[in-house]
C-alpha positions in Angstrom: -11.3 -23.5 -6.3 -10.6 -24.5 -9.9 -11.2 -22.0 -12.6 -13.4 -24.6 -14.2 -15.7 -24.9 -11.1 -19.3 -24.1 -11.9 -21.4 -23.8 -8.8 -24.9 -25.1 -8.5 -27.8 -22.8 -7.7 -29.0 -22.4 -4.1 -32.4 -23.8 -5.2 -30.7 -27.0 -6.5 -28.7 -27.4 -3.3 -31.7 -26.9 -1.1 -33.8 -29.4 -3.1 -31.1 -32.1 -3.1 -30.3 -31.6 0.7 -34.0 -32.3 1.4 -33.8 -35.5 -0.7 -30.6 -36.6 1.2 -32.4 -35.9 4.5 -35.2 -38.3 3.5 -32.7 -41.0 2.3 -30.9 -40.9 5.7 -34.1 -42.4 7.1 -34.2 -45.3 4.6 -33.4 -48.9 5.3 -30.9 -48.6 2.3 -28.9 -45.9 4.2 -29.0 -47.8 7.5 -27.6 -50.9 5.8 -24.8 -48.7 4.3 -24.0 -47.3 7.7 -24.0 -50.8 9.3 -21.4 -52.0 6.8 -19.1 -49.5 8.5 -16.7 -48.8 5.6 -15.5 -45.4 4.5 -15.8 -45.2 0.7 -12.6 -43.2 0.4 -10.0 -44.6 2.8 -11.6 -48.1 3.2 -11.3 -47.8 7.0 -13.8 -49.6 9.3 -15.9 -47.3 11.5 -19.0 -47.5 13.7 -22.2 -46.1 12.2 -21.9 -43.1 14.4 -18.5 -42.3 13.0 -19.7 -42.2 9.3 -21.3 -39.4 7.4 -23.2 -39.2 4.1 -21.1 -37.8 1.3 -22.0 -37.0 -2.3 -19.4 -38.3 -4.7 -20.3 -35.4 -7.0 -20.9 -32.6 -4.5 -24.2 -30.7 -4.5 -22.2 -27.5 -5.0 -21.0 -28.9 -8.3 -24.4 -30.0 -9.5 -24.5 -33.5 -7.9 -27.8 -35.1 -7.0 -29.0 -37.0 -3.9 -29.4 -40.4 -5.5 -28.2 -43.8 -4.3 -25.6 -43.9 -7.0 -24.1 -40.6 -5.8 -24.2 -41.2 -2.0 -21.6 -43.0 -0.1 -20.5 -43.4 3.6 -17.4 -41.5 4.5 -15.5 -41.1 7.7 -15.6 -37.6 9.1 -12.0 -37.0 8.3 -12.3 -38.0 4.6 -15.5 -36.1 4.2 -14.0 -33.0 5.8 -10.9 -33.0 3.6 -12.7 -33.9 0.4 -15.1 -30.8 0.7 -16.4 -29.9 -2.8 -13.9 -31.9 -4.8 -14.6 -35.0 -6.9 -13.1 -38.3 -5.8 -10.7 -38.1 -8.9 -9.4 -34.7 -7.7 -8.8 -35.8 -4.1 -7.2 -38.8 -2.5 -7.1 -39.6 1.2 -3.8 -39.0 2.9 -3.4 -42.7 3.8 -5.4 -45.8 3.6 -5.6 -48.0 6.7 -3.3 -51.0 6.8 -5.5 -54.1 6.5 -2.6 -56.6 6.4 -1.5 -56.1 10.1 
């Protein structure tokens, strides 16, 4: 972790996870899943292959708001972990020109 990393409280994380759980049930989230696009690598996936990711992670003080939540493939979400999108880039973007 970065020496500048300031973790969020366990209370904050618990509260925001509960909000995210509720948003997963919303029509807004179902539409995002059905679009089938990973925010990070741009790949196309089935809704079952996508996860909810916080652009600013909860561990870093992020919130469960529509502006902070994106669909991510499992690989990108796993590799991004607690990092900000500006601190991490996917290994490769899918070729859409083939």
